[in-house]
N, C-alpha and C positions, 0 to 999 in steps of 0.2 A: 872555607876552616872555621876562622874564624866565628861564624854566625853560629857554628855547631857548638862551640864552644859556651857562647850566652845561651842558646839555648840549653846545655844541657846546665850550666850553671843554673838556671831556672829551676831545672829536674834537683838540682842536688839540693836547692833552696828547699823547698817541699820536702826532698827525703829527709831532710833536715829538724822541720817540723813537726816532724810525725813524734820524736819524743817528747816534746816540747808544749803542746796543744793542751792537755790537761793540767799546765800547772792556774793555778787562780787567778794569776796577773799576767797582765803583759810584760812587767817587769822580767817576768822570770824567765818566761819565752825568747825576747830578744838574747839574752846572754848565749843561749842556746845557740839562735840565729850567729850572733853576731860571732863563734864559732864557726859554724860551716861557710862563714865569706873568708874569716880568714886560712882556713883550709884551703878557702877554691882559689880564693889569691894568693897564695904560696904555689898554689898547682901550675895555676894558669896565666898567672898574670894580670887577671883582670881583678880590678876592685869595683864591689858592688854595694851601693849607699841606698840606705831606704828613709825614707822619710819618719812613716807609720806604722804602728804594730798594734795587732790587737786579737785574741785569743777571745774564745767563747766556751767553756769546759762541759757544757750541757751538749754541746754537740759536736766536741773534739775537731775543731774549727780553730785556723787560724792564718790572717791575712795580712800581708804586707803590703803598702801604698809607696807612689810615687819614688818609682824602685830606679835609680841611672846604674848605668852601665860605664866605666872608663876604662881605657886602655893600658899597657904598661906605661905608657908617655901620660899617658893622664889626660887625653881627648876623650870625652865623651861619646859613642859609639850606641849605644841602647837607651831606651827610656822605656820601663814600663807603668803603667798607672794603677795595674794591682794585682798581686798574684792573692788566690783566696783557695785553702786547702778544706776540704772537709771530711771529717770521718777517719780519720787515721787516730789508730791507738798502736802504743808500742808492745804492746807485751801478746799483741796478736794481731794477728790479717782480717778486718775490719769486713763485715757481712756489706760494706758500701762506702766508697770512697772518692774522692771527687776533687780534681784541681781546675784550674780556671784561672789561665792568662789574658789577661784584658790590657787592649792597646800596645802592645809590644811594638814601638819604629825604630828603625835602625837610621845611625847618620857618620858623619864622619868617616873613617876608615875603612867603617862596614859597607858602608855604596859605594865603595868606588869603582868603578868599572859594573855597576850594577845598581843604573837609573831607571827603573820599571819597579825597586824597591823606593823609590826615595818617597817619604810622605804618603807610602802605605801604612792601616793598621793594622797587625797581625794578632788575631787572637784564638786560644788555642781553649779547647774544653777538652780533658781524658777520665773516664769512668771507669770504672772496676766494681763489678757484684760479685759475692762470694758467698754459696750455700756450703758451709764446713758438713753437713751431713752427706748430702747426697755429692760434694768435691765438686756440682757445679760450676761456674767463673764464666764472666762474661766481661772484657774487655770494648772500649768501646772509645777512640780517640777524633776529633775535628778540630781542623786547622781551617780558618779563611786567612788567607791570606790576603785581604780586599781588593783591590782591583785585578789581583793575577790569578787565582785559584783559590778552586775549597778543595779538600783533602780529608776525606772520607777512612775511619781503619774499623776493623769490627773483629774479631775473634772469639768463638763460644768453643768452651772446652768441658768436658767432666773428667770424675777421678783424680783431680788435683789435688789432695790432700796432701800426697806425700812432699808435693813441690812446693806446695804451699809453709807444708812444715818447711823443709830445709830454706825457703826463701827468708821464714822468720831468722832462724838461727843465721843466715850471714846476715841478716840485718843488725840482730844483737851483736856478733861481732866489728862486725863496722863500727859500731859506737864503740865497743870496746877499745879496740885497736886506738882510736882517738886520744886514750886518758892511758896507754899502756900497749908495748908492743904487741905483735900479733904472733897468733904461734902457727906458724907455716905448716906443724902436719897436720894440726885441724883444720885449715883453709884447703888443704888437700884431700881431705877427707871430706870435709863437707860438698867441696866440688865433684867430688867424684860420686857423689849421693845426689845430687845435684844431676848430671850424666842420666843416675837410674832412673829419677823418678821421671825426670824426661820422657822417657822411653815408655812409661806407666803411662802418661797422660795418653786420656782419647779424646783428640779435637775434635769437634761436631762443626764448622761452620766459621769460613773466613773470607770474609768478604773489602772489597778494596774499589773505592771512589774516586776520579779529579774531574773537576769540573773549570772549564774557562772562566773568569769571570769579567776578562774584557781586554789582558795587555798578556794573557801567557803567550800567544803567537807569536807577539814581539820581541820574549825574550827568547825563545826557544831559537825564531830568526838569528837576533845578537849573537848567541852562542855556536849556531853551527855555523855563519859567516867568522867568527876569531878562527874556527876550524879549516877556512879556505875552500866554504862551499857556500854555493846559495841554497837555499830551501826547495828547488827545484833537483840540486841537483844530488840534495837528502834523499829526496820522495825516491827520486830513481833508486839509489843505493838501499833504501830501505826495500823496497822491493822486492829488489837482486836477492840480499841476505834473506828474507824470510819464505821466500820462495823455494831458497835451498835450507830453509831452518828446517826441526826434527818436530818441532811445533803442532798442537793440534791445527787443523784446520781455523777453527771456531776460535781462537786466537789470533793467528796469524791476520783472519781477514779485520778484526775488532781495531787491531796494531795500526794497520794498514788504513781503514778507516779514520783513526783518532787521527795520524799526520796528516794523512786530506784535511780533514776536518778543524783539526785543534779544536774540539769543542766538549767532551765527553767520553771519559772511560770509563770502564767500567771492567773489575771482574769479581767472581763469587767461586767459589769450592764449597759443598758439601760431601765432606765422609762418611760411609756404610755405617750404620749406627754401631756401636759397644767397639768397636777400633783403635786397638792401642795404635804410638808410634812408632811402636817396632813391627807389626805387623802392618803396617802402612810400609815403612820403609821394604819390607821382605814384599810383600806384592808390587812396590815400583820397581824392583829388581826383575821380578816376575814379567813385566811387560816393559820391561826396558826396549825399548825400538817397536814400542805398538803404540803412538802414541792416538791414536781414535779409540783405544781400548781403555788406557790411563783417561785420557778425557770423559770420557765415560762413567768409569771407575768414581771417578770424582767428582760427578756431576757438575760437571766446569761449562760454567755458563760466561760470556765473555761479550760486550758489547761497546764499540770505537764509535764514533762521529764525529 
């Protein structure tokens, strides 16, 4: 949980940087970031500090260097060499934005019972592209956890203008709420608009990849051992459970192959062209209990090694 708070805090730094990257001097950007960090400390107890900050107005960029994260007892639990944000604009959804977290390392209480994380440098890259005219949007995130694993996620969609517009309104409201008490009725109205915008969204393709960099199986074995099972017993249990699962054959086989080899797992789906989320939900209800037809509908591809 503490690790999730740290990653969330780093993300909050990025969000806080959106409104301040356009300032002409880093001193002004520092004020905005410091306000965000104070809010994080109040909410989570995490004390996040940095040594350097720089802003570039030409490409809407903001960078923080030498970041330390301490818990509520003052013990350092994480160190980040650098966080870079590019392309964020406070008053609209950018055509291109990027966040990069370089050399995140955990320490102290954050790695208690997690020896596999000790000394590992974690790097995260997240990119977002958006075309307001067509509504095309692409999200790509890659996480390298040193010798543990590489994780990649991508999601492509279109007809996203309504979703982006509501997201921008929510972002502006969050910025205002730091200065004054938020309007609950307005927040509920935006949340309702968000739900409607999601149903209008037209997904195109989604993919997920996981690759073992050497230590992943050792981590899995330890976690399974803490549940009182050997890895072999876990494999047998997984085979039994998956044999009774309503999941498509290709997904079951990929999962079993990954459990056996623990080297690689990939899954991707491609939605029929111009099909909204609402239409997808309706089709899924129609094909309930028909996993192979559902797999064909989504052009499901899965590989495990």
